[in-house]
N, CA, C and O atoms as a GROMACS GRO file, in nm:
protein
  560
    1MET      N    1   0.651   0.346   1.418
    1MET     CA    2   0.514   0.332   1.384
    1MET      C    3   0.457   0.252   1.302
    1MET      O    4   0.468   0.283   1.183
    2GLN      N    5   0.384   0.133   1.333
    2GLN     CA    6   0.348   0.042   1.219
    2GLN      C    7   0.254   0.087   1.173
    2GLN      O    8   0.215   0.177   1.246
    3THR      N    9   0.160   0.067   1.045
    3THR     CA   10   0.087   0.153   1.001
    3THR      C   11  -0.008  -0.033   0.942
    3THR      O   12   0.041  -0.137   0.901
    4ALA      N   13  -0.129   0.000   0.963
    4ALA     CA   14  -0.192  -0.093   0.954
    4ALA      C   15  -0.243  -0.124   0.780
    4ALA      O   16  -0.238  -0.062   0.674
    5PRO      N   17  -0.290  -0.248   0.822
    5PRO     CA   18  -0.263  -0.310   0.655
    5PRO      C   19  -0.386  -0.273   0.569
    5PRO      O   20  -0.491  -0.304   0.625
    6THR      N   21  -0.403  -0.209   0.436
    6THR     CA   22  -0.505  -0.186   0.385
    6THR      C   23  -0.601  -0.276   0.280
    6THR      O   24  -0.531  -0.330   0.195
    7VAL      N   25  -0.702  -0.296   0.269
    7VAL     CA   26  -0.743  -0.389   0.162
    7VAL      C   27  -0.711  -0.378   0.049
    7VAL      O   28  -0.737  -0.263   0.015
    8LEU      N   29  -0.658  -0.448  -0.052
    8LEU     CA   30  -0.648  -0.416  -0.192
    8LEU      C   31  -0.741  -0.414  -0.262
    8LEU      O   32  -0.822  -0.507  -0.258
    9ASP      N   33  -0.760  -0.300  -0.356
    9ASP     CA   34  -0.865  -0.211  -0.371
    9ASP      C   35  -0.954  -0.286  -0.487
    9ASP      O   36  -0.884  -0.337  -0.575
   10ASP      N   37  -1.087  -0.301  -0.502
   10ASP     CA   38  -1.200  -0.346  -0.600
   10ASP      C   39  -1.139  -0.413  -0.747
   10ASP      O   40  -1.130  -0.524  -0.798
   11ALA      N   41  -1.102  -0.263  -0.781
   11ALA     CA   42  -1.070  -0.275  -0.940
   11ALA      C   43  -0.937  -0.366  -0.955
   11ALA      O   44  -0.919  -0.446  -1.046
   12THR      N   45  -0.868  -0.345  -0.872
   12THR     CA   46  -0.695  -0.452  -0.842
   12THR      C   47  -0.740  -0.570  -0.845
   12THR      O   48  -0.718  -0.646  -0.939
   13ALA      N   49  -0.789  -0.593  -0.772
   13ALA     CA   50  -0.839  -0.735  -0.743
   13ALA      C   51  -0.933  -0.822  -0.858
   13ALA      O   52  -0.908  -0.938  -0.890
   14GLN      N   53  -1.052  -0.737  -0.915
   14GLN     CA   54  -1.086  -0.784  -1.042
   14GLN      C   55  -0.991  -0.746  -1.134
   14GLN      O   56  -1.028  -0.789  -1.243
   15GLU      N   57  -0.908  -0.699  -1.142
   15GLU     CA   58  -0.826  -0.722  -1.277
   15GLU      C   59  -0.717  -0.820  -1.267
   15GLU      O   60  -0.690  -0.897  -1.359
   16LEU      N   61  -0.632  -0.813  -1.114
   16LEU     CA   62  -0.585  -0.986  -1.130
   16LEU      C   63  -0.636  -1.082  -1.118
   16LEU      O   64  -0.558  -1.169  -1.158
   17SER      N   65  -0.766  -1.143  -1.069
   17SER     CA   66  -0.808  -1.206  -1.100
   17SER      C   67  -0.884  -1.214  -1.259
   17SER      O   68  -0.919  -1.326  -1.295
   18GLU      N   69  -0.903  -1.134  -1.323
   18GLU     CA   70  -0.900  -1.207  -1.485
   18GLU      C   71  -0.768  -1.213  -1.552
   18GLU      O   72  -0.772  -1.261  -1.665
   19ARG      N   73  -0.667  -1.181  -1.514
   19ARG     CA   74  -0.552  -1.170  -1.583
   19ARG      C   75  -0.498  -1.352  -1.492
   19ARG      O   76  -0.416  -1.431  -1.538
   20LEU      N   77  -0.553  -1.362  -1.401
   20LEU     CA   78  -0.479  -1.488  -1.336
   20LEU      C   79  -0.602  -1.576  -1.438
   20LEU      O   80  -0.535  -1.639  -1.520
   21ALA      N   81  -0.698  -1.592  -1.454
   21ALA     CA   82  -0.830  -1.665  -1.590
   21ALA      C   83  -0.766  -1.721  -1.644
   21ALA      O   84  -0.739  -1.841  -1.632
   22ASP      N   85  -0.708  -1.603  -1.757
   22ASP     CA   86  -0.624  -1.576  -1.819
   22ASP      C   87  -0.526  -1.668  -1.863
   22ASP      O   88  -0.517  -1.712  -1.978
   23VAL      N   89  -0.427  -1.706  -1.734
   23VAL     CA   90  -0.338  -1.823  -1.737
   23VAL      C   91  -0.408  -1.954  -1.715
   23VAL      O   92  -0.331  -2.047  -1.741
   24PHE      N   93  -0.543  -1.999  -1.671
   24PHE     CA   94  -0.652  -2.101  -1.724
   24PHE      C   95  -0.681  -2.109  -1.827
   24PHE      O   96  -0.699  -2.220  -1.877
   25ARG      N   97  -0.695  -2.005  -1.892
   25ARG     CA   98  -0.764  -1.976  -2.019
   25ARG      C   99  -0.656  -2.020  -2.154
   25ARG      O  100  -0.689  -2.071  -2.261
   26SER      N  101  -0.552  -1.989  -2.117
   26SER     CA  102  -0.465  -2.034  -2.228
   26SER      C  103  -0.390  -2.133  -2.176
   26SER      O  104  -0.379  -2.209  -2.272
   27ALA      N  105  -0.336  -2.178  -2.092
   27ALA     CA  106  -0.252  -2.323  -1.988
   27ALA      C  107  -0.119  -2.228  -2.100
   27ALA      O  108  -0.060  -2.239  -2.208
   28GLN      N  109  -0.130  -2.136  -1.975
   28GLN     CA  110   0.060  -2.034  -1.994
   28GLN      C  111   0.072  -1.920  -1.876
   28GLN      O  112   0.022  -1.810  -1.855
   29ALA      N  113   0.166  -2.011  -1.810
   29ALA     CA  114   0.145  -1.870  -1.689
   29ALA      C  115   0.225  -1.757  -1.753
   29ALA      O  116   0.316  -1.780  -1.833
   30SER      N  117   0.189  -1.644  -1.718
   30SER     CA  118   0.240  -1.501  -1.736
   30SER      C  119   0.287  -1.427  -1.627
   30SER      O  120   0.268  -1.472  -1.514
   31ASP      N  121   0.344  -1.321  -1.644
   31ASP     CA  122   0.397  -1.178  -1.556
   31ASP      C  123   0.283  -1.180  -1.439
   31ASP      O  124   0.307  -1.144  -1.324
   32VAL      N  125   0.200  -1.210  -1.467
   32VAL     CA  126   0.074  -1.195  -1.288
   32VAL      C  127   0.137  -1.274  -1.189
   32VAL      O  128   0.139  -1.237  -1.072
   33LEU      N  129   0.196  -1.395  -1.230
   33LEU     CA  130   0.208  -1.451  -1.146
   33LEU      C  131   0.388  -1.413  -1.131
   33LEU      O  132   0.469  -1.398  -1.222
   34ALA      N  133   0.409  -1.407  -0.983
   34ALA     CA  134   0.563  -1.380  -0.966
   34ALA      C  135   0.679  -1.419  -0.996
   34ALA      O  136   0.682  -1.402  -1.118
   35ASP      N  137   0.743  -1.446  -0.977
   35ASP     CA  138   0.892  -1.502  -1.048
   35ASP      C  139   0.902  -1.671  -0.977
   35ASP      O  140   0.937  -1.783  -1.014
   36GLN      N  141   0.860  -1.621  -0.882
   36GLN     CA  142   0.897  -1.745  -0.716
   36GLN      C  143   0.767  -1.773  -0.690
   36GLN      O  144   0.747  -1.824  -0.580
   37VAL      N  145   0.645  -1.749  -0.780
   37VAL     CA  146   0.514  -1.792  -0.723
   37VAL      C  147   0.484  -1.947  -0.650
   37VAL      O  148   0.535  -2.054  -0.683
   38PHE      N  149   0.389  -1.923  -0.546
   38PHE     CA  150   0.372  -2.057  -0.449
   38PHE      C  151   0.247  -2.148  -0.525
   38PHE      O  152   0.178  -2.103  -0.616
   39LEU      N  153   0.243  -2.189  -0.507
   39LEU     CA  154   0.106  -2.272  -0.540
   39LEU      C  155   0.075  -2.399  -0.437
   39LEU      O  156   0.145  -2.500  -0.441
   40ASP      N  157  -0.024  -2.386  -0.354
   40ASP     CA  158  -0.110  -2.547  -0.289
   40ASP      C  159  -0.228  -2.561  -0.333
   40ASP      O  160  -0.341  -2.512  -0.331
   41GLY      N  161  -0.153  -2.664  -0.382
   41GLY     CA  162  -0.308  -2.735  -0.478
   41GLY      C  163  -0.386  -2.812  -0.386
   41GLY      O  164  -0.336  -2.860  -0.285
   42ASN      N  165  -0.510  -2.827  -0.419
   42ASN     CA  166  -0.600  -2.921  -0.288
   42ASN      C  167  -0.740  -2.955  -0.424
   42ASN      O  168  -0.842  -2.889  -0.446
   43PRO      N  169  -0.696  -3.062  -0.484
   43PRO     CA  170  -0.786  -3.114  -0.566
   43PRO      C  171  -0.863  -3.252  -0.468
   43PRO      O  172  -0.817  -3.292  -0.361
   44PRO      N  173  -0.973  -3.301  -0.529
   44PRO     CA  174  -1.050  -3.372  -0.416
   44PRO      C  175  -0.932  -3.508  -0.382
   44PRO      O  176  -0.883  -3.588  -0.463
   45GLU      N  177  -0.917  -3.500  -0.281
   45GLU     CA  178  -0.845  -3.625  -0.194
   45GLU      C  179  -0.662  -3.622  -0.200
   45GLU      O  180  -0.580  -3.709  -0.168
   46TRP      N  181  -0.643  -3.473  -0.258
   46TRP     CA  182  -0.506  -3.506  -0.281
   46TRP      C  183  -0.473  -3.377  -0.240
   46TRP      O  184  -0.558  -3.291  -0.216
   47ARG      N  185  -0.322  -3.355  -0.227
   47ARG     CA  186  -0.293  -3.180  -0.214
   47ARG      C  187  -0.112  -3.178  -0.260
   47ARG      O  188  -0.039  -3.272  -0.227
   48PHE      N  189  -0.075  -3.096  -0.314
   48PHE     CA  190   0.031  -3.110  -0.418
   48PHE      C  191   0.113  -2.921  -0.343
   48PHE      O  192   0.061  -2.852  -0.256
   49GLN      N  193   0.196  -2.904  -0.390
   49GLN     CA  194   0.264  -2.736  -0.427
   49GLN      C  195   0.333  -2.783  -0.505
   49GLN      O  196   0.374  -2.895  -0.536
   50LEU      N  197   0.349  -2.644  -0.547
   50LEU     CA  198   0.492  -2.605  -0.670
   50LEU      C  199   0.562  -2.476  -0.637
   50LEU      O  200   0.484  -2.429  -0.554
   51GLU      N  201   0.644  -2.402  -0.648
   51GLU     CA  202   0.688  -2.329  -0.694
   51GLU      C  203   0.768  -2.299  -0.788
   51GLU      O  204   0.856  -2.374  -0.829
   52GLY      N  205   0.730  -2.127  -0.855
   52GLY     CA  206   0.814  -2.099  -0.993
   52GLY      C  207   0.702  -2.097  -1.055
   52GLY      O  208   0.592  -2.152  -1.050
   53ARG      N  209   0.778  -1.986  -1.139
   53ARG     CA  210   0.614  -2.001  -1.279
   53ARG      C  211   0.688  -2.079  -1.377
   53ARG      O  212   0.609  -2.123  -1.461
   54ASP      N  213   0.787  -2.109  -1.396
   54ASP     CA  214   0.815  -2.223  -1.448
   54ASP      C  215   0.756  -2.322  -1.479
   54ASP      O  216   0.694  -2.368  -1.575
   55THR      N  217   0.803  -2.366  -1.311
   55THR     CA  218   0.773  -2.462  -1.282
   55THR      C  219   0.559  -2.522  -1.286
   55THR      O  220   0.500  -2.629  -1.304
   56PHE      N  221   0.519  -2.372  -1.258
   56PHE     CA  222   0.387  -2.366  -1.245
   56PHE      C  223   0.319  -2.408  -1.405
   56PHE      O  224   0.237  -2.493  -1.437
   57ASP      N  225   0.423  -2.268  -1.512
   57ASP     CA  226   0.382  -2.332  -1.603
   57ASP      C  227   0.385  -2.504  -1.672
   57ASP      O  228   0.292  -2.548  -1.739
   58ALA      N  229   0.467  -2.557  -1.649
   58ALA     CA  230   0.465  -2.713  -1.690
   58ALA      C  231   0.314  -2.815  -1.638
   58ALA      O  232   0.255  -2.917  -1.675
   59TRP      N  233   0.303  -2.701  -1.518
   59TRP     CA  234   0.205  -2.806  -1.408
   59TRP      C  235   0.069  -2.782  -1.535
   59TRP      O  236   0.004  -2.872  -1.590
   60ILE      N  237   0.058  -2.634  -1.556
   60ILE     CA  238  -0.080  -2.648  -1.635
   60ILE      C  239  -0.096  -2.656  -1.746
   60ILE      O  240  -0.203  -2.615  -1.792
   61LYS      N  241  -0.012  -2.705  -1.820
   61LYS     CA  242   0.011  -2.780  -1.940
   61LYS      C  243   0.021  -2.939  -1.931
   61LYS      O  244   0.015  -3.018  -2.025
   62SER      N  245   0.032  -2.956  -1.846
   62SER     CA  246   0.072  -3.105  -1.858
   62SER      C  247  -0.077  -3.159  -1.828
   62SER      O  248  -0.080  -3.279  -1.857
   63PHE      N  249  -0.198  -3.115  -1.781
   63PHE     CA  250  -0.318  -3.142  -1.741
   63PHE      C  251  -0.426  -3.085  -1.889
   63PHE      O  252  -0.503  -3.138  -1.969
   64MET      N  253  -0.387  -2.982  -1.868
   64MET     CA  254  -0.503  -2.919  -1.993
   64MET      C  255  -0.456  -2.803  -2.083
   64MET      O  256  -0.479  -2.682  -2.085
   65PRO      N  257  -0.360  -2.912  -2.179
   65PRO     CA  258  -0.241  -2.805  -2.294
   65PRO      C  259  -0.290  -2.742  -2.346
   65PRO      O  260  -0.221  -2.656  -2.401
   66HIS      N  261  -0.454  -2.736  -2.372
   66HIS     CA  262  -0.542  -2.600  -2.451
   66HIS      C  263  -0.570  -2.515  -2.385
   66HIS      O  264  -0.600  -2.404  -2.430
   67GLY      N  265  -0.568  -2.546  -2.255
   67GLY     CA  266  -0.635  -2.429  -2.152
   67GLY      C  267  -0.762  -2.455  -2.129
   67GLY      O  268  -0.813  -2.553  -2.183
   68ALA      N  269  -0.813  -2.397  -2.070
   68ALA     CA  270  -1.004  -2.397  -2.034
   68ALA      C  271  -1.052  -2.261  -2.064
   68ALA      O  272  -0.996  -2.152  -2.067
   69ASP      N  273  -1.182  -2.304  -2.089
   69ASP     CA  274  -1.302  -2.220  -2.039
   69ASP      C  275  -1.308  -2.194  -1.931
   69ASP      O  276  -1.345  -2.276  -1.846
   70THR      N  277  -1.260  -2.032  -1.894
   70THR     CA  278  -1.253  -1.980  -1.726
   70THR      C  279  -1.351  -1.898  -1.741
   70THR      O  280  -1.365  -1.824  -1.839
   71THR      N  281  -1.428  -1.905  -1.640
   71THR     CA  282  -1.524  -1.792  -1.581
   71THR      C  283  -1.499  -1.731  -1.460
   71THR      O  284  -1.506  -1.805  -1.362
   72VAL      N  285  -1.465  -1.592  -1.437
   72VAL     CA  286  -1.440  -1.584  -1.307
   72VAL      C  287  -1.613  -1.528  -1.284
   72VAL      O  288  -1.667  -1.437  -1.347
   73VAL      N  289  -1.691  -1.635  -1.146
   73VAL     CA  290  -1.771  -1.568  -1.098
   73VAL      C  291  -1.780  -1.458  -1.022
   73VAL      O  292  -1.848  -1.360  -1.053
   74ARG      N  293  -1.689  -1.470  -0.882
   74ARG     CA  294  -1.669  -1.360  -0.809
   74ARG      C  295  -1.557  -1.362  -0.754
   74ARG      O  296  -1.492  -1.461  -0.717
   75THR      N  297  -1.520  -1.204  -0.747
   75THR     CA  298  -1.383  -1.154  -0.631
   75THR      C  299  -1.456  -1.110  -0.566
   75THR      O  300  -1.573  -1.069  -0.567
   76ILE      N  301  -1.343  -1.124  -0.481
   76ILE     CA  302  -1.338  -1.004  -0.312
   76ILE      C  303  -1.211  -1.013  -0.269
   76ILE      O  304  -1.137  -1.110  -0.250
   77PRO      N  305  -1.195  -0.854  -0.254
   77PRO     CA  306  -1.040  -0.845  -0.216
   77PRO      C  307  -0.992  -0.855  -0.057
   77PRO      O  308  -1.077  -0.808   0.018
   78THR      N  309  -0.908  -0.892  -0.010
   78THR     CA  310  -0.860  -0.909   0.123
   78THR      C  311  -0.746  -0.840   0.152
   78THR      O  312  -0.688  -0.772   0.067
   79VAL      N  313  -0.718  -0.846   0.230
   79VAL     CA  314  -0.605  -0.737   0.327
   79VAL      C  315  -0.493  -0.792   0.211
   79VAL      O  316  -0.445  -0.704   0.139
   80THR      N  317  -0.459  -0.901   0.194
   80THR     CA  318  -0.312  -0.925   0.136
   80THR      C  319  -0.329  -0.937  -0.019
   80THR      O  320  -0.243  -0.898  -0.098
   81GLY      N  321  -0.436  -0.989  -0.052
   81GLY     CA  322  -0.460  -1.014  -0.206
   81GLY      C  323  -0.641  -1.004  -0.235
   81GLY      O  324  -0.717  -0.907  -0.240
   82PHE      N  325  -0.670  -1.179  -0.252
   82PHE     CA  326  -0.853  -1.121  -0.270
   82PHE      C  327  -0.863  -1.337  -0.292
   82PHE      O  328  -0.772  -1.420  -0.303
   83VAL      N  329  -0.958  -1.346  -0.289
   83VAL     CA  330  -1.048  -1.434  -0.291
   83VAL      C  331  -1.159  -1.499  -0.424
   83VAL      O  332  -1.281  -1.486  -0.416
   84THR      N  333  -1.104  -1.554  -0.518
   84THR     CA  334  -1.191  -1.549  -0.626
   84THR      C  335  -1.241  -1.710  -0.620
   84THR      O  336  -1.206  -1.805  -0.550
   85GLU      N  337  -1.359  -1.689  -0.746
   85GLU     CA  338  -1.404  -1.828  -0.753
   85GLU      C  339  -1.420  -1.854  -0.916
   85GLU      O  340  -1.431  -1.751  -0.982
   86PHE      N  341  -1.421  -1.945  -0.969
   86PHE     CA  342  -1.400  -1.970  -1.105
   86PHE      C  343  -1.435  -2.107  -1.116
   86PHE      O  344  -1.402  -2.201  -1.044
   87VAL      N  345  -1.527  -2.103  -1.242
   87VAL     CA  346  -1.539  -2.216  -1.362
   87VAL      C  347  -1.490  -2.228  -1.461
   87VAL      O  348  -1.459  -2.142  -1.544
   88GLY      N  349  -1.474  -2.374  -1.463
   88GLY     CA  350  -1.408  -2.435  -1.591
   88GLY      C  351  -1.459  -2.493  -1.619
   88GLY      O  352  -1.538  -2.570  -1.565
   89ARG      N  353  -1.404  -2.455  -1.810
   89ARG     CA  354  -1.472  -2.641  -1.878
   89ARG      C  355  -1.337  -2.654  -1.966
   89ARG      O  356  -1.273  -2.557  -2.007
   90HIS      N  357  -1.299  -2.811  -1.992
   90HIS     CA  358  -1.191  -2.807  -2.054
   90HIS      C  359  -1.221  -2.978  -2.134
   90HIS      O  360  -1.302  -3.061  -2.091
   91ILE      N  361  -1.139  -2.993  -2.247
   91ILE     CA  362  -1.117  -3.094  -2.334
   91ILE      C  363  -0.988  -3.206  -2.232
   91ILE      O  364  -0.877  -3.176  -2.189
   92GLU      N  365  -1.076  -3.349  -2.224
   92GLU     CA  366  -0.960  -3.465  -2.173
   92GLU      C  367  -0.981  -3.570  -2.223
   92GLU      O  368  -1.065  -3.647  -2.176
   93ASP      N  369  -0.913  -3.595  -2.325
   93ASP     CA  370  -0.911  -3.738  -2.345
   93ASP      C  371  -1.057  -3.715  -2.476
   93ASP      O  372  -1.132  -3.811  -2.494
   94GLY      N  373  -1.073  -3.618  -2.532
   94GLY     CA  374  -1.207  -3.560  -2.602
   94GLY      C  375  -1.265  -3.582  -2.558
   94GLY      O  376  -1.330  -3.673  -2.609
   95GLU      N  377  -1.310  -3.536  -2.434
   95GLU     CA  378  -1.443  -3.568  -2.349
   95GLU      C  379  -1.428  -3.377  -2.270
   95GLU      O  380  -1.331  -3.310  -2.236
   96GLU      N  381  -1.560  -3.355  -2.271
   96GLU     CA  382  -1.531  -3.180  -2.222
   96GLU      C  383  -1.562  -3.248  -2.013
   96GLU      O  384  -1.640  -3.332  -1.967
   97VAL      N  385  -1.471  -3.171  -1.957
   97VAL     CA  386  -1.488  -3.173  -1.786
   97VAL      C  387  -1.549  -3.057  -1.769
   97VAL      O  388  -1.564  -2.973  -1.858
   98THR      N  389  -1.587  -3.048  -1.648
   98THR     CA  390  -1.624  -2.942  -1.599
   98THR      C  391  -1.554  -2.903  -1.483
   98THR      O  392  -1.533  -3.006  -1.418
   99ASP      N  393  -1.506  -2.802  -1.422
   99ASP     CA  394  -1.468  -2.811  -1.295
   99ASP      C  395  -1.531  -2.654  -1.191
   99ASP      O  396  -1.624  -2.586  -1.234
  100ARG      N  397  -1.468  -2.625  -1.070
  100ARG     CA  398  -1.488  -2.532  -1.016
  100ARG      C  399  -1.369  -2.515  -0.899
  100ARG      O  400  -1.310  -2.608  -0.844
  101LYS      N  401  -1.350  -2.385  -0.877
  101LYS     CA  402  -1.253  -2.366  -0.828
  101LYS      C  403  -1.261  -2.250  -0.689
  101LYS      O  404  -1.357  -2.174  -0.704
  102ILE      N  405  -1.190  -2.227  -0.574
  102ILE     CA  406  -1.172  -2.129  -0.503
  102ILE      C  407  -1.034  -2.101  -0.454
  102ILE      O  408  -0.958  -2.173  -0.390
  103LEU      N  409  -1.023  -2.021  -0.482
  103LEU     CA  410  -0.840  -1.978  -0.517
  103LEU      C  411  -0.852  -1.856  -0.436
  103LEU      O  412  -0.923  -1.757  -0.450
  104LEU      N  413  -0.747  -1.894  -0.331
  104LEU     CA  414  -0.717  -1.783  -0.223
  104LEU      C  415  -0.576  -1.711  -0.287
  104LEU      O  416  -0.474  -1.764  -0.332
  105VAL      N  417  -0.612  -1.575  -0.271
  105VAL     CA  418  -0.468  -1.534  -0.368
  105VAL      C  419  -0.388  -1.425  -0.293
  105VAL      O  420  -0.451  -1.324  -0.265
  106GLU      N  421  -0.228  -1.431  -0.250
  106GLU     CA  422  -0.169  -1.329  -0.179
  106GLU      C  423  -0.111  -1.261  -0.287
  106GLU      O  424  -0.060  -1.330  -0.375
  107VAL      N  425  -0.108  -1.109  -0.300
  107VAL     CA  426  -0.040  -1.007  -0.407
  107VAL      C  427   0.051  -0.951  -0.355
  107VAL      O  428   0.049  -0.901  -0.242
  108ARG      N  429   0.150  -0.952  -0.440
  108ARG     CA  430   0.285  -0.880  -0.354
  108ARG      C  431   0.367  -0.844  -0.493
  108ARG      O  432   0.405  -0.903  -0.595
  109ALA      N  433   0.374  -0.663  -0.413
  109ALA     CA  434   0.442  -0.560  -0.595
  109ALA      C  435   0.352  -0.582  -0.691
  109ALA      O  436   0.405  -0.597  -0.801
  110GLY      N  437   0.216  -0.592  -0.688
  110GLY     CA  438   0.140  -0.621  -0.764
  110GLY      C  439   0.133  -0.720  -0.899
  110GLY      O  440   0.112  -0.703  -1.019
  111ARG      N  441   0.164  -0.831  -0.810
  111ARG     CA  442   0.210  -0.971  -0.918
  111ARG      C  443   0.140  -1.101  -0.798
  111ARG      O  444   0.182  -1.129  -0.686
  112ILE      N  445   0.024  -1.159  -0.873
  112ILE     CA  446  -0.003  -1.314  -0.769
  112ILE      C  447   0.155  -1.387  -0.744
  112ILE      O  448   0.227  -1.441  -0.828
  113ALA      N  449   0.190  -1.360  -0.544
  113ALA     CA  450   0.268  -1.432  -0.519
  113ALA      C  451   0.308  -1.549  -0.448
  113ALA      O  452   0.421  -1.600  -0.446
  114GLU      N  453   0.154  -1.604  -0.362
  114GLU     CA  454   0.112  -1.756  -0.328
  114GLU      C  455  -0.068  -1.717  -0.390
  114GLU      O  456  -0.147  -1.622  -0.392
  115LEU      N  457  -0.058  -1.891  -0.443
  115LEU     CA  458  -0.216  -1.932  -0.454
  115LEU      C  459  -0.281  -2.030  -0.375
  115LEU      O  460  -0.219  -2.133  -0.402
  116THR      N  461  -0.353  -2.053  -0.309
  116THR     CA  462  -0.411  -2.177  -0.284
  116THR      C  463  -0.523  -2.184  -0.329
  116THR      O  464  -0.604  -2.092  -0.341
  117VAL      N  465  -0.535  -2.313  -0.364
  117VAL     CA  466  -0.615  -2.340  -0.489
  117VAL      C  467  -0.698  -2.518  -0.433
  117VAL      O  468  -0.647  -2.628  -0.416
  118TYR      N  469  -0.882  -2.452  -0.415
  118TYR     CA  470  -0.940  -2.561  -0.358
  118TYR      C  471  -1.020  -2.571  -0.509
  118TYR      O  472  -1.066  -2.475  -0.570
  119CYS      N  473  -1.022  -2.738  -0.558
  119CYS     CA  474  -1.141  -2.776  -0.700
  119CYS      C  475  -1.199  -2.896  -0.635
  119CYS      O  476  -1.181  -2.979  -0.545
  120SER      N  477  -1.276  -2.862  -0.726
  120SER     CA  478  -1.445  -2.989  -0.692
  120SER      C  479  -1.391  -3.097  -0.805
  120SER      O  480  -1.457  -3.196  -0.837
  121GLY      N  481  -1.306  -3.077  -0.842
  121GLY     CA  482  -1.237  -3.183  -0.940
  121GLY      C  483  -1.312  -3.159  -1.082
  121GLY      O  484  -1.392  -3.067  -1.103
  122ASP      N  485  -1.263  -3.281  -1.202
  122ASP     CA  486  -1.304  -3.350  -1.302
  122ASP      C  487  -1.462  -3.391  -1.325
  122ASP      O  488  -1.505  -3.505  -1.335
  123TRP      N  489  -1.510  -3.310  -1.328
  123TRP     CA  490  -1.639  -3.351  -1.394
  123TRP      C  491  -1.659  -3.402  -1.506
  123TRP      O  492  -1.630  -3.331  -1.602
  124THR      N  493  -1.707  -3.523  -1.531
  124THR     CA  494  -1.733  -3.595  -1.687
  124THR      C  495  -1.868  -3.531  -1.679
  124THR      O  496  -1.924  -3.469  -1.589
  125ALA      N  497  -1.915  -3.574  -1.841
  125ALA     CA  498  -2.074  -3.564  -1.842
  125ALA      C  499  -2.120  -3.666  -1.744
  125ALA      O  500  -2.187  -3.621  -1.650
  126GLU      N  501  -2.100  -3.786  -1.748
  126GLU     CA  502  -2.162  -3.875  -1.666
  126GLU      C  503  -2.186  -3.855  -1.547
  126GLU      O  504  -2.298  -3.885  -1.507
  127LEU      N  505  -2.088  -3.798  -1.453
  127LEU     CA  506  -2.117  -3.745  -1.278
  127LEU      C  507  -2.195  -3.614  -1.339
  127LEU      O  508  -2.303  -3.623  -1.281
  128ARG      N  509  -2.202  -3.520  -1.407
  128ARG     CA  510  -2.278  -3.419  -1.429
  128ARG      C  511  -2.423  -3.497  -1.484
  128ARG      O  512  -2.523  -3.426  -1.499
  129ALA      N  513  -2.428  -3.585  -1.501
  129ALA     CA  514  -2.584  -3.654  -1.540
  129ALA      C  515  -2.657  -3.682  -1.400
  129ALA      O  516  -2.763  -3.649  -1.347
  130ARG      N  517  -2.534  -3.767  -1.363
  130ARG     CA  518  -2.567  -3.837  -1.200
  130ARG      C  519  -2.603  -3.727  -1.117
  130ARG      O  520  -2.680  -3.733  -1.022
  131HIS      N  521  -2.546  -3.632  -1.157
  131HIS     CA  522  -2.558  -3.519  -1.033
  131HIS      C  523  -2.694  -3.416  -1.034
  131HIS      O  524  -2.752  -3.362  -0.941
  132ALA      N  525  -2.719  -3.415  -1.196
  132ALA     CA  526  -2.870  -3.373  -1.205
  132ALA      C  527  -2.988  -3.461  -1.139
  132ALA      O  528  -3.087  -3.422  -1.078
  133ALA      N  529  -2.939  -3.614  -1.175
  133ALA     CA  530  -3.063  -3.706  -1.177
  133ALA      C  531  -3.079  -3.694  -0.990
  133ALA      O  532  -3.184  -3.698  -0.926
  134GLU      N  533  -2.930  -3.677  -0.934
  134GLU     CA  534  -2.970  -3.717  -0.818
  134GLU      C  535  -3.041  -3.573  -0.712
  134GLU      O  536  -3.138  -3.578  -0.637
  135THR      N  537  -2.939  -3.440  -0.746
  135THR     CA  538  -3.022  -3.376  -0.657
  135THR      C  539  -3.028  -3.192  -0.740
  135THR      O  540  -2.966  -3.154  -0.838
  136GLN      N  541  -3.136  -3.108  -0.644
  136GLN     CA  542  -3.195  -3.039  -0.702
  136GLN      C  543  -3.099  -2.874  -0.661
  136GLN      O  544  -3.119  -2.822  -0.551
  137LEU      N  545  -3.030  -2.830  -0.729
  137LEU     CA  546  -2.980  -2.655  -0.704
  137LEU      C  547  -3.058  -2.558  -0.651
  137LEU      O  548  -3.135  -2.497  -0.725
  138ILE      N  549  -3.052  -2.533  -0.526
  138ILE     CA  550  -3.118  -2.377  -0.490
  138ILE      C  551  -3.080  -2.280  -0.572
  138ILE      O  552  -3.167  -2.216  -0.630
  139ARG      N  553  -2.939  -2.247  -0.594
  139ARG     CA  554  -2.901  -2.189  -0.672
  139ARG      C  555  -2.794  -2.222  -0.769
  139ARG      O  556  -2.714  -2.303  -0.722
  140PRO      N  557  -2.768  -2.180  -0.900
  140PRO     CA  558  -2.671  -2.189  -1.010
  140PRO      C  559  -2.510  -2.194  -0.970
  140PRO      O  560  -2.424  -2.200  -1.058
   0.00000   0.00000   0.00000
């Protein structure tokens, strides 16, 4: 008899989302990621994949070695994990850049086994100013 999958409980989803945000805050992969974590990254106009916590660690250090001020905007549990939205700020070449990410996360044995990341890309001060001048957002 096959049992129906159950939604990851909200408290666990929230905790794992914050622990994943800590990875971005510190630019250091932690044991919240499974040893063979799989990442499918989707920045603007590109796509890449990597596998393994050590490979993930090298990747995150390569583009923001000092981490990012990362805020979890919201986290929604799913049957196999959660979807979360992050807003981040970090320094790149002496300039503050910002981004927004949607992460689709698969959880196995209490650790993040797979994540698909859709990122807005890095917004410089110039791009943020242009955006503010050319559009008015209805919500933050």
